[in-house]
N, CA, C and O atoms as a Tripos MOL2 file, in Angstrom:
@<TRIPOS>MOLECULE
protein
  304   303    76     0     0
PROTEIN
NO_CHARGES

@<TRIPOS>ATOM
      1 N          45.2740   59.1160   -9.3850 N.3       1 MET1
      2 CA         45.9820   58.2170   -8.5050 C.3       1 MET1
      3 C          47.3950   58.6900   -8.3770 C.2       1 MET1
      4 O          48.0050   59.1160   -9.3580 O.2       1 MET1
      5 N          47.9320   58.6210   -7.1680 N.am      2 LYS2
      6 CA         49.2190   59.2000   -6.9100 C.3       2 LYS2
      7 C          50.3800   58.4180   -7.4940 C.2       2 LYS2
      8 O          51.3450   59.0080   -7.9800 O.2       2 LYS2
      9 N          50.2970   57.1030   -7.4510 N.am      3 SER3
     10 CA         51.5020   56.4020   -7.8610 C.3       3 SER3
     11 C          51.1870   54.9770   -8.3590 C.2       3 SER3
     12 O          50.6630   54.1470   -7.6170 O.2       3 SER3
     13 N          51.5170   54.7250   -9.6150 N.am      4 LYS4
     14 CA         51.4040   53.3750  -10.1210 C.3       4 LYS4
     15 C          52.3780   52.4540   -9.4730 C.2       4 LYS4
     16 O          52.0980   51.2660   -9.3110 O.2       4 LYS4
     17 N          53.5320   52.9760   -9.0930 N.am      5 VAL5
     18 CA         54.5070   52.1640   -8.4180 C.3       5 VAL5
     19 C          54.0100   51.7020   -7.0480 C.2       5 VAL5
     20 O          54.1720   50.5460   -6.6590 O.2       5 VAL5
     21 N          53.4030   52.6400   -6.3370 N.am      6 LYS6
     22 CA         52.8140   52.3230   -5.0410 C.3       6 LYS6
     23 C          51.7590   51.2390   -5.1980 C.2       6 LYS6
     24 O          51.7130   50.2830   -4.4250 O.2       6 LYS6
     25 N          50.9240   51.3990   -6.1950 N.am      7 MET7
     26 CA         49.8560   50.4030   -6.4260 C.3       7 MET7
     27 C          50.4120   49.0670   -6.8270 C.2       7 MET7
     28 O          49.9420   48.0330   -6.3530 O.2       7 MET7
     29 N          51.4190   49.0630   -7.7030 N.am      8 GLN8
     30 CA         52.0330   47.8190   -8.1150 C.3       8 GLN8
     31 C          52.6340   47.0850   -6.9080 C.2       8 GLN8
     32 O          52.5000   45.8670   -6.7940 O.2       8 GLN8
     33 N          53.2830   47.8080   -6.0270 N.am      9 ARG9
     34 CA         53.8770   47.2120   -4.8250 C.3       9 ARG9
     35 C          52.7930   46.6360   -3.9260 C.2       9 ARG9
     36 O          52.9400   45.5280   -3.4100 O.2       9 ARG9
     37 N          51.7140   47.3730   -3.7340 N.am     10 ALA10
     38 CA         50.6030   46.9030   -2.9260 C.3      10 ALA10
     39 C          50.0030   45.6380   -3.5520 C.2      10 ALA10
     40 O          49.6480   44.7070   -2.8290 O.2      10 ALA10
     41 N          49.8880   45.5930   -4.8550 N.am     11 PHE11
     42 CA         49.3740   44.4220   -5.5600 C.3      11 PHE11
     43 C          50.3000   43.2300   -5.3450 C.2      11 PHE11
     44 O          49.8340   42.1310   -5.0440 O.2      11 PHE11
     45 N          51.6000   43.4330   -5.4960 N.am     12 GLU12
     46 CA         52.5830   42.3790   -5.3030 C.3      12 GLU12
     47 C          52.4840   41.7770   -3.8900 C.2      12 GLU12
     48 O          52.5480   40.5600   -3.7160 O.2      12 GLU12
     49 N          52.3280   42.6440   -2.8990 N.am     13 ILE13
     50 CA         52.1700   42.1860   -1.5320 C.3      13 ILE13
     51 C          50.9090   41.4050   -1.3500 C.2      13 ILE13
     52 O          50.9030   40.3570   -0.7050 O.2      13 ILE13
     53 N          49.8280   41.9110   -1.9170 N.am     14 ALA14
     54 CA         48.4940   41.2440   -1.7660 C.3      14 ALA14
     55 C          48.5010   39.8660   -2.4160 C.2      14 ALA14
     56 O          47.9520   38.9210   -1.8490 O.2      14 ALA14
     57 N          49.1170   39.7270   -3.6070 N.am     15 VAL15
     58 CA         49.1010   38.4130   -4.2630 C.3      15 VAL15
     59 C          50.0790   37.4170   -3.6000 C.2      15 VAL15
     60 O          50.0720   36.2290   -3.9230 O.2      15 VAL15
     61 N          50.8880   37.8970   -2.7060 N.am     16 ALA16
     62 CA         51.8000   37.0140   -1.9430 C.3      16 ALA16
     63 C          51.1980   36.5380   -0.6640 C.2      16 ALA16
     64 O          51.7770   35.6610   -0.0220 O.2      16 ALA16
     65 N          50.0820   37.0530   -0.2530 N.am     17 ARG17
     66 CA         49.4490   36.6630    1.0140 C.3      17 ARG17
     67 C          48.6180   35.3770    0.8340 C.2      17 ARG17
     68 O          47.7210   35.3270   -0.0080 O.2      17 ARG17
     69 N          48.9200   34.3660    1.6130 N.am     18 PRO18
     70 CA         48.1890   33.0950    1.5040 C.3      18 PRO18
     71 C          46.6820   33.2570    1.7590 C.2      18 PRO18
     72 O          45.8840   32.5320    1.1650 O.2      18 PRO18
     73 N          46.2850   34.1780    2.6150 N.am     19 GLU19
     74 CA         44.8680   34.3530    2.9400 C.3      19 GLU19
     75 C          44.0720   34.9190    1.7740 C.2      19 GLU19
     76 O          42.8440   34.9870    1.8310 O.2      19 GLU19
     77 N          44.7710   35.3260    0.7140 N.am     20 ASN20
     78 CA         44.0750   35.8390   -0.4770 C.3      20 ASN20
     79 C          43.8320   34.7560   -1.5390 C.2      20 ASN20
     80 O          43.5060   35.0480   -2.6900 O.2      20 ASN20
     81 N          44.0020   33.5040   -1.1140 N.am     21 PHE21
     82 CA         43.7330   32.3570   -1.9870 C.3      21 PHE21
     83 C          42.7700   31.4190   -1.2790 C.2      21 PHE21
     84 O          42.8260   31.2780   -0.0580 O.2      21 PHE21
     85 N          41.8860   30.7730   -2.0370 N.am     22 ASP22
     86 CA         40.9680   29.8190   -1.4430 C.3      22 ASP22
     87 C          41.6980   28.5010   -1.1560 C.2      22 ASP22
     88 O          42.8980   28.3660   -1.3960 O.2      22 ASP22
     89 N          40.9270   27.5290   -0.6320 N.am     23 SER23
     90 CA         41.5270   26.2480   -0.2330 C.3      23 SER23
     91 C          42.0640   25.4470   -1.4200 C.2      23 SER23
     92 O          42.8730   24.5360   -1.2430 O.2      23 SER23
     93 N          41.6160   25.7870   -2.6210 N.am     24 GLU24
     94 CA         42.0760   25.1110   -3.8330 C.3      24 GLU24
     95 C          43.1950   25.8620   -4.5410 C.2      24 GLU24
     96 O          43.6670   25.4350   -5.5950 O.2      24 GLU24
     97 N          43.6150   26.9750   -3.9640 N.am     25 GLY25
     98 CA         44.7260   27.7370   -4.5140 C.3      25 GLY25
     99 C          44.3020   28.8210   -5.5260 C.2      25 GLY25
    100 O          45.1510   29.4790   -6.1270 O.2      25 GLY25
    101 N          43.0020   28.9960   -5.7030 N.am     26 ALA26
    102 CA         42.5540   30.0630   -6.6410 C.3      26 ALA26
    103 C          42.5770   31.4040   -5.9300 C.2      26 ALA26
    104 O          42.2460   31.5040   -4.7490 O.2      26 ALA26
    105 N          42.9670   32.4130   -6.6540 N.am     27 ILE27
    106 CA         43.0750   33.7480   -6.0880 C.3      27 ILE27
    107 C          41.6810   34.3050   -5.8300 C.2      27 ILE27
    108 O          40.7750   34.1070   -6.6390 O.2      27 ILE27
    109 N          41.5040   34.9920   -4.7250 N.am     28 ILE28
    110 CA         40.2680   35.6510   -4.3610 C.3      28 ILE28
    111 C          40.4300   37.1220   -4.6680 C.2      28 ILE28
    112 O          40.9330   37.8940   -3.8520 O.2      28 ILE28
    113 N          39.9880   37.5040   -5.8780 N.am     29 TRP29
    114 CA         40.2430   38.8460   -6.4030 C.3      29 TRP29
    115 C          39.6440   39.9650   -5.5110 C.2      29 TRP29
    116 O          40.2220   41.0470   -5.4050 O.2      29 TRP29
    117 N          38.5360   39.7100   -4.9020 N.am     30 ASN30
    118 CA         37.9410   40.7210   -4.0260 C.3      30 ASN30
    119 C          38.8740   41.0470   -2.8530 C.2      30 ASN30
    120 O          38.9610   42.1980   -2.4240 O.2      30 ASN30
    121 N          39.5770   40.0180   -2.3350 N.am     31 PHE31
    122 CA         40.5220   40.2410   -1.2360 C.3      31 PHE31
    123 C          41.7320   41.0490   -1.7060 C.2      31 PHE31
    124 O          42.2150   41.9420   -1.0090 O.2      31 PHE31
    125 N          42.2100   40.7110   -2.9120 N.am     32 ILE32
    126 CA         43.3330   41.4440   -3.4680 C.3      32 ILE32
    127 C          42.9610   42.9230   -3.6400 C.2      32 ILE32
    128 O          43.6980   43.8310   -3.2560 O.2      32 ILE32
    129 N          41.7740   43.1150   -4.2420 N.am     33 ASP33
    130 CA         41.2690   44.5050   -4.4730 C.3      33 ASP33
    131 C          41.1800   45.2480   -3.1640 C.2      33 ASP33
    132 O          41.6160   46.3970   -3.0830 O.2      33 ASP33
    133 N          40.6340   44.6380   -2.1440 N.am     34 ALA34
    134 CA         40.4860   45.2860   -0.8570 C.3      34 ALA34
    135 C          41.8240   45.6520   -0.2650 C.2      34 ALA34
    136 O          41.9730   46.7480    0.2760 O.2      34 ALA34
    137 N          42.7950   44.7790   -0.3490 N.am     35 ASP35
    138 CA         44.1450   45.0650    0.2010 C.3      35 ASP35
    139 C          44.7710   46.2060   -0.5270 C.2      35 ASP35
    140 O          45.3270   47.1070    0.1020 O.2      35 ASP35
    141 N          44.7020   46.2030   -1.8620 N.am     36 VAL36
    142 CA         45.3390   47.2470   -2.6630 C.3      36 VAL36
    143 C          44.6150   48.5900   -2.4080 C.2      36 VAL36
    144 O          45.2650   49.6130   -2.1990 O.2      36 VAL36
    145 N          43.3000   48.5790   -2.4270 N.am     37 TYR37
    146 CA         42.5450   49.8120   -2.2270 C.3      37 TYR37
    147 C          42.8500   50.4390   -0.8770 C.2      37 TYR37
    148 O          42.9720   51.6580   -0.7670 O.2      37 TYR37
    149 N          42.9690   49.6220    0.1320 N.am     38 GLU38
    150 CA         43.3000   50.0960    1.4910 C.3      38 GLU38
    151 C          44.6080   50.9180    1.4850 C.2      38 GLU38
    152 O          44.6960   51.9680    2.1220 O.2      38 GLU38
    153 N          45.5920   50.4290    0.7710 N.am     39 VAL39
    154 CA         46.8910   51.0830    0.6620 C.3      39 VAL39
    155 C          46.6960   52.4160   -0.1150 C.2      39 VAL39
    156 O          47.2300   53.4480    0.2900 O.2      39 VAL39
    157 N          45.9670   52.3860   -1.1740 N.am     40 MET40
    158 CA         45.8490   53.5610   -2.0070 C.3      40 MET40
    159 C          45.0300   54.6880   -1.3840 C.2      40 MET40
    160 O          45.2170   55.8490   -1.7470 O.2      40 MET40
    161 N          44.1370   54.3770   -0.4650 N.am     41 VAL41
    162 CA         43.2910   55.4100    0.1690 C.3      41 VAL41
    163 C          43.8080   55.8000    1.5400 C.2      41 VAL41
    164 O          43.1850   56.6220    2.2120 O.2      41 VAL41
    165 N          44.8980   55.2530    1.9690 N.am     42 LYS42
    166 CA         45.4330   55.4660    3.2950 C.3      42 LYS42
    167 C          45.2520   56.9240    3.7490 C.2      42 LYS42
    168 O          45.7050   57.8590    3.0890 O.2      42 LYS42
    169 N          44.5980   57.0810    4.8600 N.am     43 GLY43
    170 CA         44.3580   58.4070    5.4210 C.3      43 GLY43
    171 C          43.1410   59.1260    4.8750 C.2      43 GLY43
    172 O          42.8370   60.2410    5.2990 O.2      43 GLY43
    173 N          42.4360   58.4990    3.9320 N.am     44 ARG44
    174 CA         41.2340   59.0800    3.3400 C.3      44 ARG44
    175 C          40.0920   58.1050    3.3810 C.2      44 ARG44
    176 O          40.3160   56.9190    3.6230 O.2      44 ARG44
    177 N          38.8630   58.5560    3.1530 N.am     45 LYS45
    178 CA         37.7480   57.6410    3.1590 C.3      45 LYS45
    179 C          37.6960   56.8560    1.8570 C.2      45 LYS45
    180 O          37.4760   55.6450    1.8590 O.2      45 LYS45
    181 N          37.9020   57.5630    0.7360 N.am     46 MET46
    182 CA         37.8090   56.9070   -0.5550 C.3      46 MET46
    183 C          38.5210   57.7520   -1.6310 C.2      46 MET46
    184 O          38.9030   58.8980   -1.3940 O.2      46 MET46
    185 N          38.6790   57.1690   -2.7750 N.am     47 LEU47
    186 CA         39.2500   57.8610   -3.9430 C.3      47 LEU47
    187 C          38.1550   58.7060   -4.5630 C.2      47 LEU47
    188 O          36.9750   58.3680   -4.4720 O.2      47 LEU47
    189 N          38.5460   59.8160   -5.1990 N.am     48 ASN48
    190 CA         37.5420   60.5850   -5.9170 C.3      48 ASN48
    191 C          37.1860   59.8420   -7.2280 C.2      48 ASN48
    192 O          37.8000   58.8270   -7.5560 O.2      48 ASN48
    193 N          36.2090   60.3520   -7.9530 N.am     49 GLN49
    194 CA         35.7030   59.6450   -9.1110 C.3      49 GLN49
    195 C          36.7920   59.3850  -10.1620 C.2      49 GLN49
    196 O          36.9040   58.2760  -10.6840 O.2      49 GLN49
    197 N          37.5770   60.3960  -10.4620 N.am     50 ASN50
    198 CA         38.6610   60.2430  -11.4510 C.3      50 ASN50
    199 C          39.7210   59.2180  -10.9710 C.2      50 ASN50
    200 O          40.1910   58.3780  -11.7380 O.2      50 ASN50
    201 N          40.0660   59.3200   -9.7080 N.am     51 GLU51
    202 CA         41.0410   58.3780   -9.1500 C.3      51 GLU51
    203 C          40.4760   56.9580   -9.1780 C.2      51 GLU51
    204 O          41.2210   56.0110   -9.4320 O.2      51 GLU51
    205 N          39.1940   56.7910   -8.9260 N.am     52 SER52
    206 CA         38.5520   55.4880   -8.9320 C.3      52 SER52
    207 C          38.6380   54.8300  -10.3010 C.2      52 SER52
    208 O          38.9180   53.6370  -10.4140 O.2      52 SER52
    209 N          38.3940   55.6250  -11.3400 N.am     53 VAL53
    210 CA         38.4860   55.1190  -12.7210 C.3      53 VAL53
    211 C          39.9200   54.6670  -13.0080 C.2      53 VAL53
    212 O          40.1490   53.5840  -13.5460 O.2      53 VAL53
    213 N          40.8790   55.5230  -12.6350 N.am     54 LEU54
    214 CA         42.2700   55.1760  -12.8750 C.3      54 LEU54
    215 C          42.6760   53.9460  -12.0540 C.2      54 LEU54
    216 O          43.4250   53.0920  -12.5290 O.2      54 LEU54
    217 N          42.1770   53.8680  -10.8290 N.am     55 TYR55
    218 CA         42.4450   52.7190   -9.9800 C.3      55 TYR55
    219 C          41.9510   51.4310  -10.6520 C.2      55 TYR55
    220 O          42.6970   50.4590  -10.7680 O.2      55 TYR55
    221 N          40.7190   51.4350  -11.0810 N.am     56 MET56
    222 CA         40.1390   50.2290  -11.6820 C.3      56 MET56
    223 C          40.8770   49.8190  -12.9560 C.2      56 MET56
    224 O          41.0870   48.6310  -13.1980 O.2      56 MET56
    225 N          41.2660   50.7900  -13.7610 N.am     57 GLU57
    226 CA         42.0210   50.4940  -14.9760 C.3      57 GLU57
    227 C          43.3690   49.8510  -14.6520 C.2      57 GLU57
    228 O          43.7690   48.8600  -15.2650 O.2      57 GLU57
    229 N          44.0610   50.4440  -13.6680 N.am     58 GLU58
    230 CA         45.3790   49.9050  -13.3040 C.3      58 GLU58
    231 C          45.2470   48.5860  -12.5920 C.2      58 GLU58
    232 O          46.0830   47.7080  -12.8070 O.2      58 GLU58
    233 N          44.2460   48.3890  -11.7530 N.am     59 PHE59
    234 CA         44.0510   47.1340  -11.0770 C.3      59 PHE59
    235 C          43.8130   46.0420  -12.1230 C.2      59 PHE59
    236 O          44.4140   44.9700  -12.0540 O.2      59 PHE59
    237 N          42.9240   46.3240  -13.1060 N.am     60 ASP60
    238 CA         42.6490   45.3120  -14.1490 C.3      60 ASP60
    239 C          43.9310   45.0010  -14.9490 C.2      60 ASP60
    240 O          44.1740   43.8500  -15.3110 O.2      60 ASP60
    241 N          44.7320   46.0140  -15.2160 N.am     61 ARG61
    242 CA         45.9680   45.7660  -15.9750 C.3      61 ARG61
    243 C          46.9220   44.8490  -15.1630 C.2      61 ARG61
    244 O          47.5060   43.9100  -15.7050 O.2      61 ARG61
    245 N          47.0590   45.1430  -13.8730 N.am     62 LEU62
    246 CA         47.9230   44.3380  -13.0390 C.3      62 LEU62
    247 C          47.3920   42.9090  -12.8970 C.2      62 LEU62
    248 O          48.1570   41.9460  -12.9250 O.2      62 LEU62
    249 N          46.0750   42.7890  -12.7450 N.am     63 ALA63
    250 CA         45.5030   41.4480  -12.6390 C.3      63 ALA63
    251 C          45.7020   40.6450  -13.9320 C.2      63 ALA63
    252 O          45.9900   39.4490  -13.8830 O.2      63 ALA63
    253 N          45.5500   41.2990  -15.0760 N.am     64 ASP64
    254 CA         45.7510   40.6150  -16.3550 C.3      64 ASP64
    255 C          47.2290   40.1930  -16.4710 C.2      64 ASP64
    256 O          47.5240   39.0800  -16.9060 O.2      64 ASP64
    257 N          48.1320   41.0680  -16.0870 N.am     65 LEU65
    258 CA         49.5590   40.6830  -16.1300 C.3      65 LEU65
    259 C          49.8750   39.5260  -15.1930 C.2      65 LEU65
    260 O          50.6270   38.6120  -15.5310 O.2      65 LEU65
    261 N          49.2760   39.5910  -14.0060 N.am     66 TYR66
    262 CA         49.4920   38.5100  -13.0350 C.3      66 TYR66
    263 C          48.9890   37.1690  -13.5360 C.2      66 TYR66
    264 O          49.6520   36.1400  -13.4080 O.2      66 TYR66
    265 N          47.7730   37.2150  -14.1210 N.am     67 GLU67
    266 CA         47.1980   35.9430  -14.6180 C.3      67 GLU67
    267 C          48.0020   35.4050  -15.7890 C.2      67 GLU67
    268 O          48.0690   34.1910  -15.9850 O.2      67 GLU67
    269 N          48.6210   36.3010  -16.5820 N.am     68 ALA68
    270 CA         49.4140   35.8440  -17.7220 C.3      68 ALA68
    271 C          50.7670   35.2800  -17.2530 C.2      68 ALA68
    272 O          51.3280   34.3850  -17.8850 O.2      68 ALA68
    273 N          51.2710   35.8100  -16.1520 N.am     69 SER69
    274 CA         52.5750   35.3990  -15.6520 C.3      69 SER69
    275 C          52.6680   35.6830  -14.1390 C.2      69 SER69
    276 O          53.2760   36.6790  -13.7460 O.2      69 SER69
    277 N          52.0980   34.8580  -13.3160 N.am     70 PRO70
    278 CA         52.0890   35.1250  -11.8670 C.3      70 PRO70
    279 C          53.4280   35.1340  -11.1990 C.2      70 PRO70
    280 O          53.5220   35.5350  -10.0390 O.2      70 PRO70
    281 N          54.4640   34.7150  -11.8650 N.am     71 VAL71
    282 CA         55.7780   34.5910  -11.2540 C.3      71 VAL71
    283 C          56.4390   35.9090  -10.9930 C.2      71 VAL71
    284 O          57.0240   36.0970   -9.9260 O.2      71 VAL71
    285 N          56.3700   36.8620  -11.9510 N.am     72 ASN72
    286 CA         57.1660   38.0510  -11.8070 C.3      72 ASN72
    287 C          56.4220   39.3040  -12.3390 C.2      72 ASN72
    288 O          56.2660   39.4690  -13.5490 O.2      72 ASN72
    289 N          55.9830   40.1530  -11.4450 N.am     73 LEU73
    290 CA         55.3420   41.4150  -11.8700 C.3      73 LEU73
    291 C          56.3670   42.5360  -11.9220 C.2      73 LEU73
    292 O          56.0380   43.6310  -12.3800 O.2      73 LEU73
    293 N          57.5890   42.3090  -11.4760 N.am     74 GLU74
    294 CA         58.5610   43.3930  -11.4440 C.3      74 GLU74
    295 C          58.9490   43.8590  -12.8250 C.2      74 GLU74
    296 O          59.5410   44.9280  -12.9710 O.2      74 GLU74
    297 N          58.6340   43.0940  -13.8270 N.am     75 ALA75
    298 CA         59.0350   43.4500  -15.1830 C.3      75 ALA75
    299 C          58.0310   44.4600  -15.8570 C.2      75 ALA75
    300 O          58.2720   44.9150  -16.9750 O.2      75 ALA75
    301 N          56.9380   44.7880  -15.1720 N.am     76 VAL76
    302 CA         55.9540   45.6830  -15.8140 C.3      76 VAL76
    303 C          56.3070   47.1130  -15.6600 C.2      76 VAL76
    304 O          55.5830   47.9830  -16.1410 O.2      76 VAL76
@<TRIPOS>BOND
     1     1     2 1
     2     2     3 1
     3     3     4 2
     4     3     5 am
     5     5     6 1
     6     6     7 1
     7     7     8 2
     8     7     9 am
     9     9    10 1
    10    10    11 1
    11    11    12 2
    12    11    13 am
    13    13    14 1
    14    14    15 1
    15    15    16 2
    16    15    17 am
    17    17    18 1
    18    18    19 1
    19    19    20 2
    20    19    21 am
    21    21    22 1
    22    22    23 1
    23    23    24 2
    24    23    25 am
    25    25    26 1
    26    26    27 1
    27    27    28 2
    28    27    29 am
    29    29    30 1
    30    30    31 1
    31    31    32 2
    32    31    33 am
    33    33    34 1
    34    34    35 1
    35    35    36 2
    36    35    37 am
    37    37    38 1
    38    38    39 1
    39    39    40 2
    40    39    41 am
    41    41    42 1
    42    42    43 1
    43    43    44 2
    44    43    45 am
    45    45    46 1
    46    46    47 1
    47    47    48 2
    48    47    49 am
    49    49    50 1
    50    50    51 1
    51    51    52 2
    52    51    53 am
    53    53    54 1
    54    54    55 1
    55    55    56 2
    56    55    57 am
    57    57    58 1
    58    58    59 1
    59    59    60 2
    60    59    61 am
    61    61    62 1
    62    62    63 1
    63    63    64 2
    64    63    65 am
    65    65    66 1
    66    66    67 1
    67    67    68 2
    68    67    69 am
    69    69    70 1
    70    70    71 1
    71    71    72 2
    72    71    73 am
    73    73    74 1
    74    74    75 1
    75    75    76 2
    76    75    77 am
    77    77    78 1
    78    78    79 1
    79    79    80 2
    80    79    81 am
    81    81    82 1
    82    82    83 1
    83    83    84 2
    84    83    85 am
    85    85    86 1
    86    86    87 1
    87    87    88 2
    88    87    89 am
    89    89    90 1
    90    90    91 1
    91    91    92 2
    92    91    93 am
    93    93    94 1
    94    94    95 1
    95    95    96 2
    96    95    97 am
    97    97    98 1
    98    98    99 1
    99    99   100 2
   100    99   101 am
   101   101   102 1
   102   102   103 1
   103   103   104 2
   104   103   105 am
   105   105   106 1
   106   106   107 1
   107   107   108 2
   108   107   109 am
   109   109   110 1
   110   110   111 1
   111   111   112 2
   112   111   113 am
   113   113   114 1
   114   114   115 1
   115   115   116 2
   116   115   117 am
   117   117   118 1
   118   118   119 1
   119   119   120 2
   120   119   121 am
   121   121   122 1
   122   122   123 1
   123   123   124 2
   124   123   125 am
   125   125   126 1
   126   126   127 1
   127   127   128 2
   128   127   129 am
   129   129   130 1
   130   130   131 1
   131   131   132 2
   132   131   133 am
   133   133   134 1
   134   134   135 1
   135   135   136 2
   136   135   137 am
   137   137   138 1
   138   138   139 1
   139   139   140 2
   140   139   141 am
   141   141   142 1
   142   142   143 1
   143   143   144 2
   144   143   145 am
   145   145   146 1
   146   146   147 1
   147   147   148 2
   148   147   149 am
   149   149   150 1
   150   150   151 1
   151   151   152 2
   152   151   153 am
   153   153   154 1
   154   154   155 1
   155   155   156 2
   156   155   157 am
   157   157   158 1
   158   158   159 1
   159   159   160 2
   160   159   161 am
   161   161   162 1
   162   162   163 1
   163   163   164 2
   164   163   165 am
   165   165   166 1
   166   166   167 1
   167   167   168 2
   168   167   169 am
   169   169   170 1
   170   170   171 1
   171   171   172 2
   172   171   173 am
   173   173   174 1
   174   174   175 1
   175   175   176 2
   176   175   177 am
   177   177   178 1
   178   178   179 1
   179   179   180 2
   180   179   181 am
   181   181   182 1
   182   182   183 1
   183   183   184 2
   184   183   185 am
   185   185   186 1
   186   186   187 1
   187   187   188 2
   188   187   189 am
   189   189   190 1
   190   190   191 1
   191   191   192 2
   192   191   193 am
   193   193   194 1
   194   194   195 1
   195   195   196 2
   196   195   197 am
   197   197   198 1
   198   198   199 1
   199   199   200 2
   200   199   201 am
   201   201   202 1
   202   202   203 1
   203   203   204 2
   204   203   205 am
   205   205   206 1
   206   206   207 1
   207   207   208 2
   208   207   209 am
   209   209   210 1
   210   210   211 1
   211   211   212 2
   212   211   213 am
   213   213   214 1
   214   214   215 1
   215   215   216 2
   216   215   217 am
   217   217   218 1
   218   218   219 1
   219   219   220 2
   220   219   221 am
   221   221   222 1
   222   222   223 1
   223   223   224 2
   224   223   225 am
   225   225   226 1
   226   226   227 1
   227   227   228 2
   228   227   229 am
   229   229   230 1
   230   230   231 1
   231   231   232 2
   232   231   233 am
   233   233   234 1
   234   234   235 1
   235   235   236 2
   236   235   237 am
   237   237   238 1
   238   238   239 1
   239   239   240 2
   240   239   241 am
   241   241   242 1
   242   242   243 1
   243   243   244 2
   244   243   245 am
   245   245   246 1
   246   246   247 1
   247   247   248 2
   248   247   249 am
   249   249   250 1
   250   250   251 1
   251   251   252 2
   252   251   253 am
   253   253   254 1
   254   254   255 1
   255   255   256 2
   256   255   257 am
   257   257   258 1
   258   258   259 1
   259   259   260 2
   260   259   261 am
   261   261   262 1
   262   262   263 1
   263   263   264 2
   264   263   265 am
   265   265   266 1
   266   266   267 1
   267   267   268 2
   268   267   269 am
   269   269   270 1
   270   270   271 1
   271   271   272 2
   272   271   273 am
   273   273   274 1
   274   274   275 1
   275   275   276 2
   276   275   277 am
   277   277   278 1
   278   278   279 1
   279   279   280 2
   280   279   281 am
   281   281   282 1
   282   282   283 1
   283   283   284 2
   284   283   285 am
   285   285   286 1
   286   286   287 1
   287   287   288 2
   288   287   289 am
   289   289   290 1
   290   290   291 1
   291   291   292 2
   292   291   293 am
   293   293   294 1
   294   294   295 1
   295   295   296 2
   296   295   297 am
   297   297   298 1
   298   298   299 1
   299   299   300 2
   300   299   301 am
   301   301   302 1
   302   302   303 1
   303   303   304 2
@<TRIPOS>SUBSTRUCTURE
     1 MET1         2 RESIDUE 1 A MET
     2 LYS2         6 RESIDUE 1 A LYS
     3 SER3        10 RESIDUE 1 A SER
     4 LYS4        14 RESIDUE 1 A LYS
     5 VAL5        18 RESIDUE 1 A VAL
     6 LYS6        22 RESIDUE 1 A LYS
     7 MET7        26 RESIDUE 1 A MET
     8 GLN8        30 RESIDUE 1 A GLN
     9 ARG9        34 RESIDUE 1 A ARG
    10 ALA10       38 RESIDUE 1 A ALA
    11 PHE11       42 RESIDUE 1 A PHE
    12 GLU12       46 RESIDUE 1 A GLU
    13 ILE13       50 RESIDUE 1 A ILE
    14 ALA14       54 RESIDUE 1 A ALA
    15 VAL15       58 RESIDUE 1 A VAL
    16 ALA16       62 RESIDUE 1 A ALA
    17 ARG17       66 RESIDUE 1 A ARG
    18 PRO18       70 RESIDUE 1 A PRO
    19 GLU19       74 RESIDUE 1 A GLU
    20 ASN20       78 RESIDUE 1 A ASN
    21 PHE21       82 RESIDUE 1 A PHE
    22 ASP22       86 RESIDUE 1 A ASP
    23 SER23       90 RESIDUE 1 A SER
    24 GLU24       94 RESIDUE 1 A GLU
    25 GLY25       98 RESIDUE 1 A GLY
    26 ALA26      102 RESIDUE 1 A ALA
    27 ILE27      106 RESIDUE 1 A ILE
    28 ILE28      110 RESIDUE 1 A ILE
    29 TRP29      114 RESIDUE 1 A TRP
    30 ASN30      118 RESIDUE 1 A ASN
    31 PHE31      122 RESIDUE 1 A PHE
    32 ILE32      126 RESIDUE 1 A ILE
    33 ASP33      130 RESIDUE 1 A ASP
    34 ALA34      134 RESIDUE 1 A ALA
    35 ASP35      138 RESIDUE 1 A ASP
    36 VAL36      142 RESIDUE 1 A VAL
    37 TYR37      146 RESIDUE 1 A TYR
    38 GLU38      150 RESIDUE 1 A GLU
    39 VAL39      154 RESIDUE 1 A VAL
    40 MET40      158 RESIDUE 1 A MET
    41 VAL41      162 RESIDUE 1 A VAL
    42 LYS42      166 RESIDUE 1 A LYS
    43 GLY43      170 RESIDUE 1 A GLY
    44 ARG44      174 RESIDUE 1 A ARG
    45 LYS45      178 RESIDUE 1 A LYS
    46 MET46      182 RESIDUE 1 A MET
    47 LEU47      186 RESIDUE 1 A LEU
    48 ASN48      190 RESIDUE 1 A ASN
    49 GLN49      194 RESIDUE 1 A GLN
    50 ASN50      198 RESIDUE 1 A ASN
    51 GLU51      202 RESIDUE 1 A GLU
    52 SER52      206 RESIDUE 1 A SER
    53 VAL53      210 RESIDUE 1 A VAL
    54 LEU54      214 RESIDUE 1 A LEU
    55 TYR55      218 RESIDUE 1 A TYR
    56 MET56      222 RESIDUE 1 A MET
    57 GLU57      226 RESIDUE 1 A GLU
    58 GLU58      230 RESIDUE 1 A GLU
    59 PHE59      234 RESIDUE 1 A PHE
    60 ASP60      238 RESIDUE 1 A ASP
    61 ARG61      242 RESIDUE 1 A ARG
    62 LEU62      246 RESIDUE 1 A LEU
    63 ALA63      250 RESIDUE 1 A ALA
    64 ASP64      254 RESIDUE 1 A ASP
    65 LEU65      258 RESIDUE 1 A LEU
    66 TYR66      262 RESIDUE 1 A TYR
    67 GLU67      266 RESIDUE 1 A GLU
    68 ALA68      270 RESIDUE 1 A ALA
    69 SER69      274 RESIDUE 1 A SER
    70 PRO70      278 RESIDUE 1 A PRO
    71 VAL71      282 RESIDUE 1 A VAL
    72 ASN72      286 RESIDUE 1 A ASN
    73 LEU73      290 RESIDUE 1 A LEU
    74 GLU74      294 RESIDUE 1 A GLU
    75 ALA75      298 RESIDUE 1 A ALA
    76 VAL76      302 RESIDUE 1 A VAL
């Protein structure tokens, strides 16, 4: 994966979008994942196998951090 910073920024943008939450305010993780993945593969069809593993690990890390403290991801 080219940039954890790029992915973190894409994640921050995705979790700020109202359309990524259901009517009760719960986050729709598949929507967040789709938004972030779209940014990370820009100009390509998909990530290669190694990049996909790194992507999933980083996405899970960011999601865990967000769930622990949804107010501020800038501190990671």
